[in-house]
C-alpha positions in Angstrom: -5.8 -51.1 -51.5 -2.3 -49.7 -51.0 -1.6 -45.9 -49.9 1.7 -44.1 -50.7 2.7 -40.6 -49.6 6.0 -39.3 -51.1 5.6 -35.8 -49.5 4.0 -34.4 -52.5 1.0 -36.9 -53.4 -0.9 -39.2 -51.8 -1.5 -42.2 -54.0 -4.3 -44.9 -53.7 -3.7 -47.9 -55.6 -6.5 -50.4 -56.0 -5.6 -54.2 -56.9 -8.8 -56.3 -56.9 -11.5 -55.9 -58.9 -14.5 -54.5 -57.2 -17.4 -52.2 -58.1 -14.8 -49.8 -59.4 -12.4 -52.1 -60.6 -8.7 -51.8 -60.4 -7.1 -48.1 -61.0 -5.2 -45.5 -59.0 -5.9 -42.1 -57.7 -3.0 -39.4 -57.3 -3.9 -36.5 -55.1 -1.7 -33.5 -54.7 -1.3 -32.0 -51.0 -2.7 -28.6 -51.9 -6.1 -30.4 -53.1 -6.7 -32.0 -49.6 -8.9 -30.2 -47.5 -9.7 -32.7 -44.9 -8.8 -35.7 -43.4 -11.3 -38.1 -41.7 -10.4 -40.7 -39.3 -12.1 -43.9 -38.0 -10.3 -46.3 -36.1 -10.6 -50.0 -36.7 -12.8 -52.1 -34.4 -12.7 -55.8 -33.5 -15.2 -56.5 -36.7 -15.2 -53.2 -38.5 -12.6 -51.7 -40.9 -11.0 -48.5 -40.0 -10.9 -45.6 -42.9 -8.7 -42.6 -43.6 -10.7 -40.3 -45.7 -9.1 -37.5 -47.8 -11.7 -34.9 -48.9 -10.7 -32.7 -51.8 -11.3 -29.2 -52.9 -14.1 -29.1 -55.7 -17.3 -30.4 -55.9 -19.1 -31.2 -52.6 -18.4 -34.7 -51.3 -15.5 -35.6 -53.5 -13.3 -37.8 -51.4 -11.1 -40.8 -51.7 -11.1 -43.4 -48.6 -8.3 -46.0 -47.7 -9.8 -48.7 -45.6 -7.5 -50.7 -42.9 -7.8 -53.3 -40.4 -6.4 -53.2 -36.8 -3.0 -54.8 -37.6 -2.7 -52.3 -40.4 -3.8 -49.3 -38.0 -0.5 -48.1 -36.7 1.0 -47.4 -40.2 -2.2 -45.5 -41.3 -1.7 -43.5 -38.3 1.6 -42.5 -39.2 0.7 -41.7 -42.8 -2.2 -39.7 -41.5 0.1 -37.6 -39.4 2.4 -37.3 -42.2 -0.1 -35.9 -44.6 -1.4 -33.8 -41.8 2.1 -32.2 -41.4 2.4 -31.7 -45.1 -1.2 -29.8 -45.5 0.0 -27.6 -42.3 3.1 -26.9 -44.1 1.7 -26.3 -47.4 -0.9 -23.7 -45.8 2.0 -22.1 -43.6 3.8 -21.4 -46.8 0.5 -20.2 -48.8 -0.2 -17.9 -45.8 3.5 -16.4 -45.8 3.3 -15.6 -49.4 0.1 -13.8 -48.8 1.8 -11.9 -46.0 4.7 -10.8 -48.1 2.3 -9.6 -50.8 0.4 -7.7 -47.9 3.7 -6.3 -46.7 4.7 -5.0 -50.1 1.2 -3.6 -50.6 1.2 -1.6 -47.1 4.7 -0.6 -47.7 3.8 0.7 -51.6 0.7 2.9 -49.8 3.4 4.3 -47.2 5.4 5.5 -50.0 2.4 6.9 -51.9 1.3 8.8 -48.9 4.5 10.1 -48.5 5.0 8.7 -45.1 8.2 6.7 -46.3 10.8 8.2 -48.2 12.1 6.1 -51.1 15.3 5.1 -49.4 13.0 3.9 -46.5 11.1 2.0 -48.8 13.7 0.3 -50.5 15.2 -0.8 -47.3 12.1 -2.1 -45.6 11.2 -3.7 -49.0 14.4 -5.6 -49.0 13.9 -6.7 -45.4 10.5 -8.0 -46.4 11.8 -9.8 -49.4 14.1 -12.0 -47.2 17.5 -10.4 -48.1 18.1 -9.4 -44.6 20.3 -6.6 -45.5 18.8 -3.3 -46.5 19.3 -2.0 -49.8 21.9 0.6 -50.2 20.5 4.0 -50.7 20.6 5.4 -54.4 22.1 8.7 -55.5 19.6 11.2 -57.1 
């Protein structure tokens, strides 16, 4: 089995015929919920298991021997880093939405002026500079 990672998808390609037959699986990073690792032993294969969102028990496994283990460790670390970055981005997006909701609540409760609201909103949305005040 060959495993490829392009930063967005993990692709597992089966070449030889086995009970599943030849084929491939592409898993997008946002769908990977867990990585499981089993080191290769002297007489046993190691495994990198990609658990995915969806039905319980749905996963894809890539097996390797002791000589291939360093390459699979590098792959595991790269995929884990991509998953962490994806979750950080998703958390940041929800953080922005929560910040905007909080600002809107403050404006509604008249704890902020419209000018203060626009200035804070510009900072949250990342423009860095406060919005210029509007004339009535």
